[in-house]
Every structure is written in C-alpha cells, then in structure tokens.
C-alpha positions, 0 to 999 in steps of 0.5 A, spaced: 592 439 584 596 444 585 599 449 580 607 452 581 608 459 582 606 464 577 610 470 575 606 477 576 612 481 572 610 486 567 613 487 560 619 492 563 622 487 567 622 482 561 630 482 559 627 482 552 623 487 548 616 485 547 610 488 544 603 487 541 606 486 534 612 481 536 608 477 540 608 469 539 601 468 539 600 473 534 606 471 529 604 464 528 596 466 527 598 471 522 602 466 518 599 465 511 599 457 509 605 454 507 605 450 500 604 444 500 611 440 500 613 435 495 611 429 500 604 431 500 604 432 493 608 426 492 602 422 495 597 423 489 601 419 485 600 412 486 605 408 488 606 401 484 606 397 492 600 400 493 595 395 493 599 389 493 597 386 499 590 386 496 592 384 489 596 378 491 590 375 495 586 376 490 590 372 486 590 367 491 582 367 492 581 367 485 587 362 482 588 358 488 595 357 490 598 355 484 598 363 482 603 364 487 610 364 488 614 361 494 616 367 496 609 371 495 606 366 500 611 367 504 610 375 503 602 374 505 604 370 511 607 376 516 602 381 513 598 381 520 604 381 524 607 387 521 602 391 518 605 397 516 611 395 512 613 392 505 614 384 506 616 382 500 624 383 501 623 379 507 620 374 504 625 374 498 630 374 504 627 368 506 627 364 500 634 367 497 637 364 505 634 357 505 633 355 498 625 354 498 619 353 502 619 347 505 627 350 508 623 355 511 619 352 514 623 347 517 628 352 519 630 352 526 627 359 530 635 362 531 636 362 524 629 365 521 631 371 526 637 372 523 634 374 517 632 381 516 626 384 518 624 377 522 623 377 529 621 372 534 614 373 533 614 372 525 619 366 527 614 364 532 608 364 526 612 361 521 614 355 526 606 355 527 604 354 520 609 349 519 607 345 525 599 345 522 602 343 516 605 337 518 600 335 523 595 336 517 599 331 513 600 326 518 593 326 520 591 325 513 596 319 512 593 315 518 586 316 515 
C-alpha cells in the first residue's frame, strides 16, 4: 500500500503562525472536561415510558389476554420489528384508523402502510398474525 506525498515543510513556510502553545493537539489535551449536558443530566431521571414494554409483557404473562386493551395487543406485536421506537402511538393510530382489532388484521397491506410508522415489514407481520389466527380457527372448527 502506498501513501500519498508527504510535505516536508517547516513552520516558517506555513501561511499561519504556529507554536507549541497553539498546536491543536495541546489545545484539545488541555481542555477541561465540560460539565454534564442537560441531556445526560436528564438521563438519571426515569421517564414514564421506560420499562413500558416489560410492564405490558408482565401483565399479559400474569393475567392473559383480558388484561390488555386491543391497542395494547397491537402495541406488543411490532416490538421486535421496531426495537427502539415507542409503538403505542402506532398501535393507537391503527386502532383509530380501522376501528377494531379485527379490522386492523383484515385490512389490506396498502391501507396498513398508510398509517404513519407502519412499513412493509410491520404490515406483513400483522397479516401473518391474521393468517395464523384464521388458520387456527379453521382447523379447530374442522376438528
């Protein structure tokens, strides 16, 4: 691997004044640590939504499906697809747009994707859950 040309100029040839005292390396090395920003200070304070996903999972685990509202069930589904985003507004928007849990699962892919926050992957997963539920009911009825 070859390197580009290296300049062998001395400080006198530079168009700006340099000295050891104004060398940027020493400038940055001597800087005192800045005080914590308001963002990092606020990180110590727990927000209301911290742990929300786990609380929903716990309620579902302990009390079953009757412990959660329809939009909360919708909220749990995209957690793994949207790991770093609050899915509650998305779930509420889906429920508001379609009116019921059944209508959300029955909605066509293009209409699901019209809801802000719902991309193709989430829409496909909602349809997958719907298909699994329908086949489960169909197989139970046959049995």
